[in-house]
C-alpha positions in Angstrom: 106.5 91.5 123.1 105.8 94.9 122.3 102.9 96.9 121.7 102.0 99.3 118.5 99.8 102.6 117.8 99.5 104.1 115.0 98.2 107.8 114.0 97.9 110.1 111.3 95.3 108.5 109.4 92.4 111.3 108.8 90.5 112.5 105.3 92.0 113.4 102.8 91.8 114.5 98.6 93.2 112.4 95.9 96.4 114.0 94.9 97.0 115.1 98.8 99.2 113.6 100.8 99.1 111.9 104.7 102.1 110.6 107.4 101.4 107.7 109.2 103.3 106.7 112.6 103.3 103.5 114.2 105.1 103.9 118.1 106.0 100.7 119.7 107.0 100.0 122.8 109.7 97.9 123.5 113.1 98.2 124.3 114.3 96.5 122.0 113.0 98.5 118.9 115.8 97.2 116.6 115.3 93.5 117.0 112.1 93.5 115.6 111.0 94.3 111.5 107.9 96.8 111.1 105.1 96.8 108.4 102.6 98.5 107.5 99.3 96.6 105.8 95.8 97.5 105.0 92.5 96.3 104.6 89.6 98.0 102.9 86.0 97.2 103.1 84.8 93.3 101.8 88.7 93.2 100.9 91.1 91.2 102.5 94.3 92.9 104.4 97.5 93.1 102.1 100.8 94.4 102.2 102.3 98.1 101.9 105.8 98.4 103.3 108.1 96.9 105.5 111.6 98.0 106.7 113.9 95.6 108.9 114.9 96.0 112.3 118.7 96.8 111.1 117.2 99.4 108.8 118.6 98.4 105.7 115.9 96.5 103.7 112.8 97.7 103.1 110.4 96.4 100.8 107.1 97.5 99.3 103.9 96.5 97.0 104.1 98.1 93.7 101.1 99.9 94.0 103.4 102.4 97.0 106.7 102.3 95.0 107.0 105.5 94.1 104.5 107.5 96.0 105.0 106.0 99.9 108.3 106.0 102.0 108.7 104.1 105.1 110.8 105.6 107.5 111.6 104.4 111.2 113.6 106.4 113.8 115.2 104.5 116.6 115.9 106.6 118.8 111.7 107.8 119.3 110.2 104.0 118.7 108.6 104.9 115.7 108.0 103.8 112.4 106.4 106.2 109.3 104.8 105.7 106.3 104.7 109.1 104.4 102.5 108.8 101.3 101.9 110.7 98.7 99.7 111.4 95.6 96.7 109.6 96.8 94.3 107.9 94.9 90.7 107.1 96.0 91.7 102.9 96.1 93.7 103.9 98.9 91.5 103.8 101.4 91.5 101.4 103.7 92.6 101.3 107.9 96.2 100.8 107.8 97.7 98.5 110.8 101.2 98.0 111.9 102.6 95.4 112.6 105.6 93.4 113.9 107.6 90.5 113.6 111.1 89.3 115.6 114.0 89.9 113.1 116.9 91.8 112.2 117.0 91.5 108.3 113.9 89.5 106.5 110.9 92.1 105.2 108.2 89.3 104.7 104.9 90.3 103.0 102.5 87.6 103.9 100.3 88.9 107.1 100.8 85.2 108.9 104.8 86.5 109.9 103.0 88.7 111.9 102.8 88.8 115.7 102.2 91.7 116.5 99.5 93.6 115.5 98.1 98.0 116.3 94.3 98.4 116.5 94.5 100.3 113.1 93.8 104.1 111.9 91.4 104.8 109.2 92.8 106.6 105.9 90.0 108.0 103.5 90.9 109.2 100.1 87.4 111.5 98.6 87.4 111.5 94.9 
């Protein structure tokens, strides 16, 4: 089992950058694929990005490609999402999620078992 705690959310302006972090409490950090999802008011939860347990594979939703960068630090059991060129449509609660596995990077929320509480990101126009 793994517990996930997100941090780094906040209120920023259009075009700003923000870095989200997800801390995982587990002794087998590299055994989990980690992902970010987000949910805006009145909308379904949607995939943002994922990184495999091995760190060799990443996946991004089209709207994140070129603007967001995912990384992980195995020494600190953390995953980070560096977000740039933020837009008002990026406003959402961002959730960290995890599933056991070292190679696949699925985009379906159903494949992730563990979830954090979320952190709010608000981008003003």
